ZAMARGU-4260 file (C-alpha; in steps of 0.2 Angstrom, whole numbers, plus 5000, padded with zeros to 4 digits):
<rodrens>
0) 5086/4925/4984 | 5092/4938/4996 | 5086/4955/4999 | 5098/4963/4987 | 5093/4953/4972
5) 5074/4954/4975 | 5072/4973/4978 | 5088/4982/4973 | 5099/4974/4961 | 5097/4976/4942
10) 5105/4981/4927 | 5114/4997/4928 | 5131/5005/4924 | 5145/5000/4936 | 5156/5016/4937
15) 5171/5010/4947 | 5176/4992/4948 | 5181/4983/4963 | 5199/4985/4969 | 5212/4971/4974
20) 5213/4967/4992 | 5228/4971/5002 | 5229/4990/5000 | 5239/4999/5014 | 5228/5004/5029
25) 5221/5022/5026 | 5229/5024/5009 | 5217/5028/4994 | 5220/5017/4979 | 5227/5026/4964
30) 5213/5027/4951 | 5202/5040/4943 | 5187/5047/4952 | 5169/5042/4947 | 5151/5048/4948
35) 5135/5040/4945 | 5119/5051/4942 | 5100/5047/4942 | 5088/5061/4941 | 5093/5074/4954
40) 5103/5060/4964 | 5122/5057/4962 | 5135/5047/4971 | 5154/5054/4968 | 5170/5046/4974
45) 5185/5057/4976 | 5200/5045/4975 | 5212/5058/4982 | 5204/5059/4999 | 5194/5042/4999
50) 5178/5052/5000 | 5161/5047/4995 | 5147/5061/4992 | 5129/5055/4991 | 5117/5069/4986
55) 5100/5073/4980 | 5091/5090/4980 | 5086/5086/4998 | 5100/5078/5006 | 5120/5078/5006
60) 5128/5064/5015 | 5148/5062/5014 | 5157/5047/5021 | 5177/5046/5022 | 5190/5033/5024
65) 5205/5042/5033 | 5219/5035/5043 | 5210/5018/5044 | 5194/5025/5050 | 5178/5025/5040
70) 5167/5039/5046 | 5152/5050/5040 | 5159/5068/5040 | 5143/5077/5034 | 5125/5076/5033
75) 5115/5090/5027 | 5097/5094/5024 | 5099/5104/5008 | 5081/5110/5009 | 5086/5121/5025
80) 5105/5120/5024 | 5104/5111/5042 | 5120/5101/5045 | 5116/5086/5056 | 5134/5080/5058
85) 5140/5091/5073 | 5149/5086/5088 | 5155/5068/5091 | 5161/5055/5078 | 5150/5045/5068
90) 5157/5027/5066 | 5144/5021/5052 | 5143/5003/5058 | 5145/4993/5073 | 5146/4974/5076
95) 5152/4965/5092 | 5162/4949/5089 | 5163/4935/5102 | 5154/4946/5115 | 5170/4955/5118
100) 5177/4966/5103 | 5167/4980/5094 | 5171/4983/5077 | 5166/5001/5071 | 5171/5012/5056
105) 5179/5023/5069 | 5190/5009/5078 | 5203/5011/5064 | 5213/4998/5054 | 5201/4998/5039
110) 5208/4995/5021 | 5198/4999/5006 | 5196/4983/4995 | 5184/4991/4982 | 5170/5002/4978
115) 5156/5003/4964 | 5140/5012/4961 | 5126/5008/4949 | 5109/5014/4945 | 5094/5002/4950
120) 5078/4999/4940 | 5069/5010/4952 | 5081/5025/4949 | 5090/5023/4965 | 5108/5024/4966
125) 5117/5008/4975 | 5134/5012/4982 | 5145/4999/4988 | 5161/5002/4999 | 5171/4986/5003
130) 5183/4987/5018 | 5192/4975/5028 | 5204/4971/5043 | 5214/4955/5046 | 5198/4947/5054
135) 5183/4954/5046 | 5177/4960/5029 | 5164/4974/5029 | 5154/4978/5014 | 5144/4995/5016
140) 5128/4997/5005 | 5120/5013/5003 | 5104/5017/4992 | 5101/5036/4987 | 5084/5040/4982
145) 5081/5054/4969 | 5068/5067/4973 | 5068/5062/4992 | 5080/5065/5007 | 5081/5047/5011
150) 5096/5036/5011 | 5096/5017/5015 | 5111/5008/5021 | 5116/4990/5027 | 5131/4982/5033
155) 5137/4964/5027 | 5150/4955/5037 | 5163/4942/5031 | 5172/4930/5043 | 5190/4931/5037
160) 5197/4920/5051 | 5199/4901/5051 | 5186/4900/5066 | 5167/4902/5069 | 5163/4919/5077
165) 5148/4924/5086 | 5140/4942/5081 | 5130/4953/5093 | 5125/4971/5093 | 5125/4972/5073
170) 5119/4990/5069 | 5107/4995/5056 | 5112/5013/5058 | 5127/5020/5069 | 5128/5039/5068
175) 5130/5054/5080 | 5119/5068/5075 | 5113/5086/5082 | 5126/5085/5096 | 5128/5104/5097
180) 5109/5106/5097 | 5105/5092/5110 | 5097/5105/5122 | 5084/5109/5109 | 5081/5091/5103
185) 5066/5080/5107 | 5065/5061/5103 | 5050/5052/5098 | 5047/5034/5096 | 5032/5023/5094
190) 5026/5008/5105 | 5022/4992/5095 | 5011/4977/5097 | 5013/4968/5114 | 5021/4983/5123
195) 5025/4983/5141 | 5011/4984/5154 | 5003/5001/5156 | 5009/5007/5139 | 4996/5010/5125
200) 5000/4999/5111 | 5004/5007/5094 | 5005/5024/5101 | 5017/5039/5098 | 5029/5041/5113
205) 5038/5057/5117 | 5043/5071/5116 | 5058/5066/5127 | 5070/5080/5129 | 5088/5075/5124
210) 5098/5087/5134 | 5109/5073/5142 | 5107/5055/5146 | 5103/5039/5136 | 5086/5033/5131
215) 5086/5014/5127 | 5071/5005/5119 | 5069/4989/5109 | 5058/4975/5104 | 5056/4960/5093
220) 5051/4964/5076 | 5037/4977/5079 | 5033/4970/5097 | 5038/4982/5111 | 5041/4996/5100
225) 5040/5000/5081 | 5057/5000/5072 | 5057/5019/5070 | 5063/5036/5079 | 5063/5054/5076
230) 5073/5068/5082 | 5066/5085/5081 | 5074/5102/5085 | 5060/5112/5092 | 5067/5128/5088
235) 5071/5126/5070 | 5055/5115/5068 | 5064/5101/5058 | 5071/5084/5061 | 5078/5068/5056
240) 5068/5051/5054 | 5076/5034/5056 | 5069/5017/5052 | 5075/4999/5051 | 5069/4984/5044
245) 5071/4970/5056 | 5060/4956/5062 | 5071/4949/5075 | 5076/4955/5093 | 5083/4972/5093
250) 5088/4987/5104 | 5092/5005/5100 | 5102/5018/5110 | 5098/5037/5107 | 5110/5050/5116
255) 5124/5048/5128 | 5129/5057/5144 | 5138/5071/5134 | 5123/5076/5124 | 5130/5068/5107
260) 5115/5060/5100 | 5120/5042/5095 | 5107/5034/5085 | 5111/5015/5084 | 5098/5002/5082
265) 5105/4985/5082 | 5101/4967/5082 | 5105/4959/5099 | 5103/4940/5098 | 5119/4931/5094
270) 5121/4924/5077 | 5136/4912/5072 | 5146/4916/5057 | 5156/4901/5050 | 5174/4904/5044
275) 5173/4912/5026 | 5154/4915/5028 | 5145/4931/5025 | 5129/4938/5033 | 5119/4954/5029
280) 5113/4965/5043 | 5097/4974/5045 | 5093/4988/5033 | 5092/5006/5040 | 5086/5022/5032
285) 5087/5040/5037 | 5077/5055/5030 | 5073/5073/5035 | 5057/5082/5038 | 5051/5100/5041
290) 5037/5105/5052 | 5026/5095/5063 | 5024/5076/5066 | 5011/5075/5052 | 5025/5082/5040
295) 5036/5069/5046 | 5024/5055/5043 | 5020/5062/5026 | 5039/5062/5021 | 5039/5043/5026
300) 5023/5040/5016 | 5030/5050/5000 | 5046/5039/5001 | 5034/5024/5002 | 5023/5029/4988
305) 5039/5032/4977 | 5050/5017/4981 | 5041/5004/4991 | 5026/5002/4982 | 5030/4991/4968
310) 5024/4975/4977 | 5007/4983/4982 | 4993/4976/4972 | 4979/4988/4966 | 4968/4973/4968
315) 4970/4971/4986 | 4973/4989/4991 | 4961/4997/4996 | 4950/4981/5000 | 4935/4976/5009
320) 4937/4959/5017 | 4924/4947/5025 | 4935/4940/5039 | 4931/4928/5053 | 4932/4909/5056
325) 4922/4895/5048 | 4926/4886/5032 | 4912/4874/5028 | 4903/4875/5012 | 4887/4883/5020
330) 4897/4897/5028 | 4907/4901/5012 | 4891/4901/5002 | 4883/4913/5014 | 4898/4924/5016
335) 4900/4926/4997 | 4882/4931/4995 | 4883/4943/5009 | 4898/4951/5002 | 4891/4953/4985
340) 4876/4962/4993 | 4888/4973/5003 | 4900/4977/4989 | 4915/4969/4995 | 4931/4961/4988
345) 4937/4946/4997 | 4930/4930/5005 | 4942/4925/5021 | 4946/4908/5028 | 4956/4909/5044
350) 4964/4895/5055 | 4953/4879/5054 | 4952/4876/5035 | 4967/4864/5036 | 4969/4846/5041
355) 4986/4850/5050 | 4997/4865/5050 | 5012/4861/5040 | 5003/4849/5028 | 4991/4862/5023
360) 4978/4850/5014 | 4960/4855/5015 | 4948/4846/5026 | 4936/4833/5019 | 4921/4840/5011
365) 4929/4858/5010 | 4932/4860/4991 | 4943/4876/4991 | 4944/4877/4971 | 4924/4877/4971
370) 4925/4891/4985 | 4937/4901/4974 | 4927/4897/4958 | 4909/4903/4966 | 4917/4919/4973
375) 4925/4923/4956 | 4907/4923/4948 | 4903/4939/4959 | 4921/4946/4955 | 4927/4941/4973
380) 4944/4935/4978 | 4948/4923/4992 | 4961/4923/5006 | 4968/4909/5018 | 4977/4908/5033
385) 4992/4898/5029 | 5007/4902/5040 | 5023/4898/5030 | 5034/4893/5044 | 5020/4885/5054
390) 5019/4867/5058 | 5013/4856/5072 | 5018/4841/5080 | 5004/4830/5073 | 5007/4834/5055
395) 5015/4822/5043 | 5028/4835/5039 | 5034/4834/5058 | 5034/4815/5058 | 5044/4814/5042
400) 5057/4829/5047 | 5056/4830/5066 | 5073/4839/5065 | 5065/4854/5056 | 5054/4857/5071
405) 5059/4871/5084 | 5047/4863/5097 | 5036/4847/5093 | 5024/4851/5107 | 5022/4870/5104
410) 5011/4874/5090 | 5017/4891/5087 | 5035/4887/5087 | 5035/4880/5070 | 5049/4876/5058
415) 5067/4881/5059 | 5069/4893/5046 | 5088/4895/5048 | 5089/4878/5039 | 5090/4881/5021
420) 5080/4865/5017 | 5066/4872/5027 | 5065/4888/5018 | 5066/4878/5000 | 5051/4867/5007
425) 5042/4882/5012 | 5044/4891/4994 | 5038/4873/4986 | 5023/4872/4997 | 5017/4890/4995
430) 5020/4888/4976 | 5011/4872/4976 | 4996/4879/4986 | 4994/4894/4974 | 4994/4882/4959
435) 4981/4871/4968 | 4968/4883/4973 | 4974/4901/4970 | 4977/4914/4966 | 4973/4919/4985
440) 4979/4931/4998 | 4991/4922/5011 | 4990/4927/5029 | 5006/4924/5039 | 5005/4922/5058
445) 5015/4918/5074 | 5033/4912/5076 | 5043/4924/5066 | 5043/4940/5075 | 5059/4937/5086
450) 5076/4928/5084 | 5093/4932/5079 | 5100/4939/5062 | 5100/4923/5053 | 5081/4919/5057
455) 5076/4936/5053 | 5085/4936/5036 | 5076/4919/5032 | 5058/4926/5037 | 5061/4941/5024
460) 5068/4929/5012 | 5051/4918/5013 | 5041/4933/5011 | 5051/4940/4996 | 5050/4923/4987
465) 5032/4922/4989 | 5028/4939/4982 | 5040/4936/4968 | 5034/4918/4963 | 5016/4923/4965
470) 5013/4940/4957 | 4993/4938/4956 | 4992/4933/4975 | 4991/4944/4990 | 5000/4945/5006
475) 4993/4949/5024 | 5006/4951/5037 | 5002/4945/5054 | 5012/4938/5068 | 4999/4936/5083
480) 4996/4954/5079 | 5009/4967/5072 | 5025/4960/5077 | 5032/4958/5058 | 5029/4976/5054
485) 5043/4987/5047 | 5043/4998/5031 | 5050/4984/5020 | 5039/4970/5026 | 5024/4981/5024
490) 5029/4986/5007 | 5029/4967/5002 | 5012/4965/5010 | 4993/4972/5005 | 4987/4970/5022
495) 4995/4971/5040 | 4986/4966/5056 | 4991/4979/5070 | 4986/4968/5085 | 4976/4953/5091
500) 4964/4960/5102 | 4953/4976/5104 | 4961/4992/5103 | 4955/5010/5106 | 4955/5027/5097
505) 4973/5027/5096 | 4973/5011/5084 | 4979/5016/5067 | 4980/5034/5072 | 4998/5034/5075
510) 5004/5019/5065 | 4997/5029/5049 | 5012/5041/5052 | 5023/5026/5046 | 5012/5014/5035
515) 4998/5017/5022 | 4982/5018/5032 | 4973/5007/5019 | 4984/4992/5023 | 4981/4993/5042
520) 4969/4981/5049 | 4959/4988/5063 | 4953/4978/5078 | 4944/4993/5085 | 4926/4996/5078
525) 4927/4982/5066 | 4913/4980/5054 | 4902/4966/5063 | 4887/4962/5054 | 4872/4964/5065
530) 4881/4976/5076 | 4887/4989/5063 | 4881/5007/5063 | 4886/5024/5059 | 4899/5024/5073
535) 4910/5012/5065 | 4914/5025/5050 | 4931/5028/5056 | 4935/5013/5047 | 4933/5023/5031
540) 4951/5029/5033 | 4959/5011/5035 | 4956/4994/5029 | 4938/4988/5030 | 4935/4971/5038
545) 4918/4964/5039 | 4914/4949/5050 | 4899/4943/5061 | 4882/4934/5058 | 4884/4924/5041
550) 4866/4921/5042 | 4860/4939/5043 | 4848/4946/5030 | 4846/4964/5021 | 4841/4973/5037
555) 4859/4970/5045 | 4868/4971/5028 | 4861/4987/5023 | 4871/4999/5035 | 4888/4990/5029
560) 4882/4991/5011 | 4880/5010/5012 | 4897/5013/5020 | 4905/5000/5008 | 4899/5010/4994
565) 4906/5026/5002 | 4923/5017/5004 | 4923/5012/4985 | 4918/5029/4980 | 4933/5037/4991
570) 4945/5025/4983 | 4939/5030/4966 | 4942/5048/4970 | 4961/5045/4974 | 4959/5049/4992
575) 4963/5032/4997 | 4979/5022/4992 | 4995/5029/4983 | 5000/5047/4985 | 4987/5051/4999
580) 4993/5063/5013 | 4987/5060/5031 | 4984/5073/5044 | 4978/5074/5062 | 4967/5089/5064
585) 4965/5098/5080 | 4950/5103/5090 | 4946/5118/5100 | 4940/5108/5115 | 4941/5089/5119
590) 4952/5075/5112 | 4957/5074/5094 | 4965/5057/5096 | 4958/5045/5081 | 4953/5060/5070
595) 4960/5056/5054 | 4961/5068/5038 | 4966/5062/5021 | 4969/5072/5007 | 4972/5068/4988
600) 4990/5069/4982 | 4986/5085/4972 | 4978/5092/4988 | 4961/5095/4980 | 4949/5083/4988
605) 4949/5075/5006 | 4939/5068/5020 | 4939/5067/5039 | 4933/5053/5050 | 4930/5052/5069
610) 4933/5038/5081 | 4918/5030/5090 | 4911/5042/5103 | 4923/5055/5099 | 4912/5069/5106
615) 4894/5069/5114 | 4880/5069/5102 | 4873/5086/5100 | 4888/5094/5106 | 4896/5110/5097
620) 4914/5105/5090 | 4926/5116/5081 | 4939/5107/5071 | 4954/5114/5063 | 4959/5104/5047
625) 4977/5104/5040 | 4985/5101/5024 | 4974/5112/5014 | 4982/5123/5000 | 4979/5141/5006
630) 4973/5148/4990 | 4962/5133/4983 | 4944/5134/4987 | 4936/5120/4995 | 4919/5115/4997
635) 4916/5107/5014 | 4901/5096/5016 | 4896/5082/5029 | 4888/5065/5030 | 4876/5068/5043
640) 4873/5086/5041 | 4881/5093/5056 | 4892/5105/5045 | 4882/5116/5033 | 4889/5115/5015
645) 4899/5130/5011 | 4914/5135/5001 | 4930/5144/5006 | 4948/5145/5003 | 4960/5133/5012
650) 4968/5147/5022 | 4950/5152/5029 | 4945/5134/5033 | 4962/5132/5042 | 4962/5148/5052
655) 4942/5149/5057 | 4940/5130/5058 | 4925/5119/5053 | 4911/5121/5066 | 4899/5107/5069
660) 4884/5115/5079 | 4878/5098/5084 | 4889/5083/5082 | 4882/5067/5075 | 4889/5050/5078
665) 4897/5044/5062 | 4899/5061/5054 | 4911/5062/5040 | 4918/5079/5033 | 4921/5081/5015
670) 4932/5092/5004 | 4927/5095/4987 | 4917/5078/4986 | 4900/5085/4982 | 4896/5071/4969
675) 4897/5057/4983 | 4883/5043/4984 | 4869/5049/4994 | 4873/5068/4992 | 4857/5071/4981
680) 4866/5080/4967 | 4863/5067/4954 | 4846/5069/4945 | 4850/5057/4930 | 4845/5040/4929
685) 4856/5025/4926 | 4854/5015/4910 | 4847/4998/4912 | 4856/4981/4912 | 4853/4969/4898
690) 4854/4951/4893 | 4847/4945/4910 | 4847/4926/4911 | 4843/4913/4923 | 4849/4895/4925
695) 4847/4881/4936 | 4863/4878/4946 | 4871/4870/4961 | 4885/4878/4970 | 4894/4871/4987
700) 4880/4858/4989 | 4865/4870/4987 | 4853/4869/4972 | 4846/4885/4966 | 4846/4898/4951
705) 4860/4908/4943 | 4855/4925/4937 | 4866/4935/4926 | 4865/4951/4916 | 4876/4964/4906
710) 4880/4980/4915 | 4871/4996/4915 | 4879/5012/4916 | 4878/5029/4925 | 4885/5046/4921
715) 4893/5046/4940 | 4891/5030/4950 | 4882/5014/4950 | 4877/5009/4968 | 4869/4992/4966
720) 4858/4981/4954 | 4841/4976/4962 | 4836/4959/4958 | 4817/4954/4958 | 4809/4936/4958
725) 4792/4936/4951 | 4790/4954/4952 | 4796/4956/4970 | 4813/4963/4976 | 4823/4949/4984
730) 4841/4956/4985 | 4854/4968/4980 | 4870/4965/4971 | 4884/4979/4974 | 4899/4970/4964
735) 4898/4960/4948 | 4884/4955/4937 | 4879/4939/4946 | 4867/4933/4959 | 4864/4915/4965
740) 4847/4912/4973 | 4847/4896/4984 | 4828/4900/4987 | 4822/4898/4970 | 4807/4887/4965
745) 4802/4880/4948 | 4796/4893/4936 | 4803/4908/4944 | 4805/4923/4933 | 4819/4936/4937
750) 4822/4954/4932 | 4835/4967/4937 | 4837/4985/4937 | 4851/4998/4939 | 4851/5010/4954
755) 4864/5024/4956 | 4872/5032/4970 | 4857/5044/4974 | 4844/5032/4972 | 4839/5035/4954
760) 4834/5019/4946 | 4833/5012/4928 | 4819/5003/4920 | 4817/4985/4926 | 4823/4973/4913
765) 4816/4955/4913 | 4824/4939/4908 | 4822/4938/4889 | 4820/4956/4885 | 4830/4962/4870
770) 4847/4971/4875 | 4840/4986/4865 | 4823/4986/4873 | 4822/5004/4871 | 4808/5012/4861
775) 4810/5019/4844 | 4815/5037/4843 | 4799/5048/4841 | 4801/5066/4835 | 4787/5072/4845
780) 4792/5064/4861 | 4800/5073/4876 | 4817/5065/4882 | 4825/5067/4898 | 4844/5064/4902
785) 4848/5046/4902 | 4832/5040/4891 | 4837/5027/4879 | 4830/5026/4861 | 4834/5015/4845
790) 4836/5024/4828 | 4841/5016/4812 | 4844/5001/4822 | 4858/5010/4833 | 4857/5014/4851
795) 4857/5032/4859 | 4856/5039/4876 | 4850/5057/4879 | 4863/5069/4886 | 4851/5081/4892
800) 4831/5085/4890 | 4828/5086/4872 | 4813/5085/4859 | 4814/5084/4841 | 4833/5082/4839
805) 4837/5068/4827 | 4849/5056/4835 | 4865/5054/4824 | 4865/5071/4817 | 4876/5082/4828
810) 4890/5075/4838 | 4889/5088/4850 | 4870/5087/4850 | 4857/5080/4862 | 4860/5061/4858
815) 4875/5051/4861 | 4878/5035/4850 | 4882/5020/4861 | 4892/5006/4852 | 4899/4990/4860
820) 4911/4978/4853 | 4907/4960/4853 | 4918/4958/4869 | 4908/4971/4877 | 4920/4985/4876
825) 4915/5003/4873 | 4919/5008/4856 | 4923/5026/4853 | 4910/5037/4844 | 4910/5057/4841
830) 4895/5060/4851 | 4897/5049/4866 | 4902/5057/4882 | 4916/5050/4891 | 4921/5053/4909
835) 4938/5053/4916 | 4946/5036/4917 | 4933/5028/4906 | 4940/5016/4892 | 4936/5014/4874
840) 4942/5006/4859 | 4946/5015/4843 | 4954/5008/4827 | 4958/4992/4837 | 4967/5002/4851
845) 4962/5004/4868 | 4962/5021/4876 | 4958/5029/4893 | 4950/5046/4895 | 4961/5059/4904
850) 4946/5070/4907 | 4928/5073/4903 | 4928/5074/4884 | 4916/5072/4868 | 4920/5072/4850
855) 4939/5072/4854 | 4946/5058/4842 | 4958/5046/4852 | 4976/5046/4846 | 4978/5064/4845
860) 4994/5071/4852 | 4991/5081/4868 | 4973/5076/4867 | 4961/5069/4879 | 4965/5051/4877
865) 4980/5041/4883 | 4984/5024/4874 | 4983/5009/4886 | 4999/4999/4881 | 4997/4980/4886
870) 5009/4973/4898 | 5023/4962/4889 | 5038/4954/4892 | 5049/4967/4884 | 5046/4986/4883
875) 5033/4993/4871 | 5036/5005/4857 | 5035/5023/4863 | 5019/5032/4857 | 5014/5050/4858
880) 4998/5048/4866 | 5003/5036/4881 | 5006/5042/4897 | 5022/5036/4906 | 5028/5036/4924
885) 5044/5036/4932 | 5054/5019/4928 | 5043/5015/4913 | 5053/5007/4899 | 5049/5010/4879
890) 5059/5007/4864 | 5062/5020/4851 | 5073/5021/4835 | 5081/5004/4841 | 5086/5010/4858
895) 5077/5006/4875 | 5074/5021/4887 | 5068/5023/4904 | 5057/5037/4910 | 5065/5050/4923
900) 5048/5057/4927 | 5030/5058/4922 | 5029/5061/4904 | 5018/5062/4888 | 5022/5066/4870
905) 5040/5069/4873 | 5051/5061/4861 | 5065/5049/4868 | 5082/5054/4863 | 5082/5072/4867
910) 5096/5077/4879 | 5087/5087/4891 | 5071/5077/4891 | 5062/5065/4903 | 5070/5050/4895
915) 5087/5041/4897 | 5094/5028/4886 | 5099/5012/4896 | 5107/5002/4881
</rodrens>
């Protein structure tokens, strides 16, 4: 499976069919022009002038074949009218053959063999232009993305000669831009992992004035430098972004001695191309931004959220992971129990669980399926270090296939992935291991972040195959650090390690310009059990990895539990994950490096974190936030209290700043997140758990007792369940409704209570108590919000203080009627209050609340409920109550339609509406 098939190909209308080869040089074939449209995007071909125009509301790019030369003739940011194609010819592509001859679009002699365009399943338009000379066939691919300024491109080369050829300097992008403005243009790039000595890793570099001269930089994958650059005109305050997807060795040149800004990232190591064979080059992309570097980063993130998010799993992003080494049963048992206490998501096994790298069998006495099943009882996932291309000389695989090995004595050299048999073997092994003890998150590692084009393409194919074949699995990107990172490989993965080694305040600060912060694994300030304290809270802006003492008790776990709860809360408030915008505030004095501000996609909520020792404890700090909406009001509060809670407009906060009179280590500043855990704003107690049961059990060689219960509830946030043995507290469980006690004795009795985010507690429920242990309603009794009663054998919860109000009489009154199905699902009742996002079943159909509501019947058009349509192999029938996002498919009146944008209640088939028929 190649990149084309996996990500971009799909059913679409081919507007212009391929042409016969052999057309005279520079002469356009005689057939009608064609146009393809999708949303605000279009691709138009003018047969008279052999011109292709790619356009959205934000970008216009024109390429032309004229006189045998294939060139870009215009590149315009339509939001500003800024023309980037100025002085200097843009050649569109470059490849050097046999180390001597450069083939560019501008070298002449190109014939047009064919062209086509079609709409892809994600809404992008794919344009293909086929060119040739006597020696080479060139297929230019472009992808135009609606609602963005981004256009991707790729060059495929076919060897038409009878002899093998060697390709070098194979471009991802080749264009000259901003030549007339070079004196005002600055270049920015970013160091990667394993950068040259003296250069901070993963750090923005620049600005470099581009008045004249050439800057050349490169790397292997994302080692040395990240595959990215930006050109910004400091006078017009706008610029161009370029990124490229390549895990091999590359170099890029920016500028020339005449101020004509050539942008040309290219694969550098030689790749052999047999007679008649075709190979795909690196994919490049360009886009525009207006404003500062944060605006640039958010333009990249917006493109990622729209078009590079489909392979990201909500189960794994954001994620709290218990990393570290050790895979014996005792270590895994302890990790799992600690993680349930803390409130995490995944138990990790790194290098060392396998018998031999390449064979990938578990060591004796390490039952991986039991690990998985034990973790699953607490709702936790598992993850394994399993290098797809890894093999060591002592493995059975190496003995059977020594010709597959790059180097039998170098453990990190691994398998030769340019061998198709090796790629097939890797796919089979990964599939088998997922079947044996999955689903699990796979962590890659060394050996793939360098090489030629053939190796790089094989690396991406392996990653794509894994993601496609294992939709329930996760993927962590690693190659002795961050060497495999680019926009596309990170889009395939759920986590990406930035480096092997300890970083500083810069870690994640700059790379979050390019990649979603929650996918970035930080070495700096990792959450080590026993050493974790408030100063580690900058991790709340990134992926949260836990490691450390697997035998530690509650005293060491509690600081992590508190912050893991904050992490889960922030994720629930949509200030983590998809659509989040990231800013880097400034400060009046001192360094702002490492200070991260994250805002929800609608700009309503957000928070700011600080790196370790950002400022002296007790010092006065004035911080200037960014990205707030000028007219919106924001209530600013702080975790440690160094900022007094106050409400002002966004314009006021950005102008005057946020002053911390006495900075506190571990401070977090919040925008409109007053109901966070620990804020002290919740006075309503949660409801009790029910159905507490204990059973003698053995897990991973340890005898003990399983304790289970049915979930309680809270009007805001359940923090944890407190577990009691014989009336004394023994532990907390922050995820799931399960606890394993290896310290149990015969005859022990267990009970459980619910604790909410502000420490309010439910009644303690003992084993054997009835699920409706609540008292019978008493007309003379006084009830507070959250109190439970039984009336006419039905279960009710008080919505507020009440006395004398009869349950069941008034759907808008003091009592909520609580009904659950046999499966444990909430059943809608008129009097029950439902919060945003809560689900309920009504008339056999499952719905999700769009906002706080009560006595609003599901199924009403335009109402408070959205129907949840189960996933199926074919599109479901359109309904008036379901919310649909861009790209969703439905059937209606015998036709299949695709959503062009977010929609609800809009009937498919209306010409100007949000639906387009696709059959």
